[in-house]
Every structure is written in C-alpha cells, then in structure tokens.
C-alpha positions in Angstrom: 14.4 -11.5 -25.3 16.7 -8.6 -26.4 16.0 -9.6 -30.2 12.4 -9.9 -29.5 12.7 -6.3 -28.2 14.4 -4.9 -31.2 12.0 -6.7 -33.3 9.0 -5.3 -32.3 10.9 -1.6 -32.2 11.8 -2.0 -35.9 8.2 -3.2 -36.8 6.7 0.0 -34.8 9.2 2.1 -36.7 8.2 0.5 -40.0 4.6 1.2 -39.1 4.9 4.8 -38.3 6.9 5.2 -41.4 4.0 3.3 -43.5 1.3 5.5 -41.8 3.3 8.7 -42.4 3.5 7.9 -46.4 -0.1 7.1 -46.7 -1.2 10.3 -44.7 0.9 12.3 -47.3 -0.4 10.5 -50.6 -4.1 11.2 -49.1 -3.3 15.0 -48.4 -1.7 15.3 -51.4 -4.4 13.6 -53.4 -7.4 15.2 -51.3 -5.4 19.0 -52.0 -5.7 17.9 -55.8 -9.2 16.7 -55.7 -10.5 19.9 -54.3 -8.1 22.6 -56.6 -11.2 23.7 -58.5 -13.1 24.2 -54.9 -10.5 26.7 -54.2 -11.3 29.1 -57.6 -15.0 28.2 -57.4 -14.7 26.2 -61.0 -16.2 22.7 -60.0 -19.6 24.4 -59.9 -19.5 25.9 -63.2 -17.5 22.7 -64.9 -14.3 24.9 -66.0 -11.0 24.1 -65.4 -8.6 26.6 -64.2 -5.7 27.1 -67.1 -2.5 29.2 -66.0 -0.1 29.8 -69.1 3.2 28.1 -68.1 5.7 29.9 -70.5 5.9 33.2 -72.3 2.9 34.9 -73.1 2.9 37.0 -76.3 1.0 40.9 -76.1 -0.8 42.0 -78.9 -2.7 45.4 -79.5 -6.5 44.5 -79.7 -7.2 43.9 -83.4 -8.6 47.3 -84.0 -5.2 48.9 -83.4 -2.5 48.8 -86.0 0.7 47.3 -84.6 3.8 50.2 -84.2 6.4 48.2 -82.3 6.9 44.6 -82.1 4.9 42.2 -80.1 5.9 41.6 -76.3 7.2 38.2 -75.3 5.9 38.2 -71.0 7.7 35.7 -69.5 4.7 35.0 -67.5 6.3 31.7 -65.4 8.7 34.2 -64.5 6.3 36.2 -62.6 4.5 33.2 -60.3 6.2 34.3 -57.4 3.7 37.3 -57.7 -0.4 37.1 -56.3 -2.3 36.7 -59.7 -4.5 39.4 -58.4 -1.3 41.9 -58.6 -2.0 42.3 -62.3 -5.1 40.7 -62.5 -6.6 42.9 -60.1 -10.3 42.5 -60.9 -10.2 38.7 -60.5 -11.8 37.5 -57.9 -10.3 33.9 -57.3 -13.8 32.1 -58.5 -13.8 32.3 -62.4 -10.9 32.0 -65.5 -9.2 35.1 -65.9 -10.1 37.7 -68.8 -8.2 39.2 -71.2 -7.7 42.7 -70.0 -8.5 44.5 -73.0 -12.0 42.3 -73.1 -12.9 42.2 -69.6 -14.2 45.8 -69.4 -11.2 46.8 -67.6 -8.5 48.1 -70.0 -10.9 48.1 -72.9 -10.2 51.5 -74.8 -8.7 51.4 -78.4 -7.7 55.0 -78.1 -5.3 57.0 -76.4 -7.6 59.5 -74.3 -6.5 63.3 -74.8 -6.5 63.8 -70.9 -3.3 62.2 -70.4 -1.3 63.9 -67.4 2.2 62.5 -67.7 4.2 59.1 -68.5 2.9 56.1 -66.2 0.8 58.6 -63.9 -2.7 58.6 -65.7 -6.1 59.9 -64.8 -8.9 57.2 -64.0 -10.2 57.2 -67.3 -6.9 57.3 -69.4 -5.9 54.1 -67.3 -8.6 52.5 -69.2 -6.4 52.5 -72.4 -4.5 49.1 -72.4 -1.2 50.5 -73.5 -1.2 52.7 -70.5 -2.5 50.2 -68.2 0.5 47.4 -69.3 3.1 50.1 -69.0 1.7 51.3 -65.6 1.7 48.1 -64.4 4.4 46.5 -65.9 7.1 49.0 -66.0 5.7 50.6 -62.6 6.6 47.3 -60.8 10.1 47.1 -62.5 11.4 50.6 -61.5 9.9 49.8 -58.0 11.9 46.8 -57.9 14.7 48.6 -59.3 14.4 51.4 -56.6 14.5 48.9 -53.7 17.3 47.3 -55.1 19.5 50.0 -55.6 18.7 51.1 -51.9 19.8 47.7 -50.8 22.8 47.9 -52.4 23.5 51.8 -51.2 22.6 49.8 -47.7 26.1 48.0 -47.7 24.2 45.1 -45.5 25.0 41.9 -45.6 21.9 39.8 -47.3 21.1 36.2 -46.7 19.3 36.2 -50.3 20.0 37.5 -53.5 19.2 41.0 -54.6 15.7 40.9 -56.1 16.0 40.7 -60.2 14.9 43.7 -62.3 12.8 43.8 -65.2 13.3 45.8 -68.4 12.6 49.5 -68.0 13.2 51.0 -71.5 11.4 50.5 -75.1 13.6 47.9 -76.7 13.9 45.6 -73.8 10.3 44.6 -74.2 9.5 45.5 -78.0 13.3 44.3 -80.1 13.4 45.3 -83.4 12.5 42.7 -85.4 
C-alpha cells in the first residue's frame, strides 16, 4: 500500500515537471515567433538586425577624415535602451544611420556653435557634434555619478558603473 502511494507521488511529480518543461519550451518558441511583431517588422517582411560586436564610426564620404575612425563597442552598450542613442527610432523599422536619416546630416560645422558639448538646435545636426554630445556627454555623466558614489563612502552591493572614454585619443587612437 505504501509503495503504491509513493509510486503515485513520483508519477505526479514527474508529470508536473514534464508539464513545466513543455510550457517553458512553448513560451520560448512563442516569444521567438512573435519577435518581429514587437518591432513591427513582420508586416514589412524585414528582419531586425542588431550589430553584435564593434561598429566602426566614420565620417560621411563627403568629409575628409582628420582623426582615426572610432571603434564603438556596440554590444557593450546593450544595457541601455536603444532609444537612448537612436532617439528618432519608433521601434517599428530598421534603425537608420544617423547621418542619412535626416537627423544629424549636416556635412559642415555650423558657424553658430555655442561651446564644446553645448550646441544650438541647428548645430547639433552636424554629425560630429551629435556623436560627441551623445557619447562624451553620457560618459561624463557616468563619471560624475561614479565619483559621487565613491565620495559617499557607501557600501555598495554592486560594482561602480564603468565609464567610457572622454578624451580624444581614447576614441581616436593614433594609427
């Protein structure tokens, strides 16, 4: 009698585990099947393509490159929302290049530049100012937050945030 009861308990547990595993597989498959829907790409037949490693940032072809290209670690920034950098992206189409999307497509620096990293609405349309404001501005903000945490003498449960480069040669190393 006791053996029969143990046998039923084991069968019950085995069935519960099996149902759980099948449910997880079904859920995972369902998420992948609808991934295009989340970005509105299935309607257009497009696929979402996200660069996984480094993205090499170069000036538009019409501009003479004065410093080395920037090797931007795109996958190192996946903790941030895509719209942090791609601010005009609506989440429904492939992300366009900043210099071709009508966003930061000025090829020449405007004359009315205010000061470094503080630009007028028309000056920020110059691709170089946009990249510098976004990248260096964010890195300086993280650096200030890190310094504030260091100076607070708090015991933290997590690592201090890593800062990115803020100097010219870190992004544009001598070739």
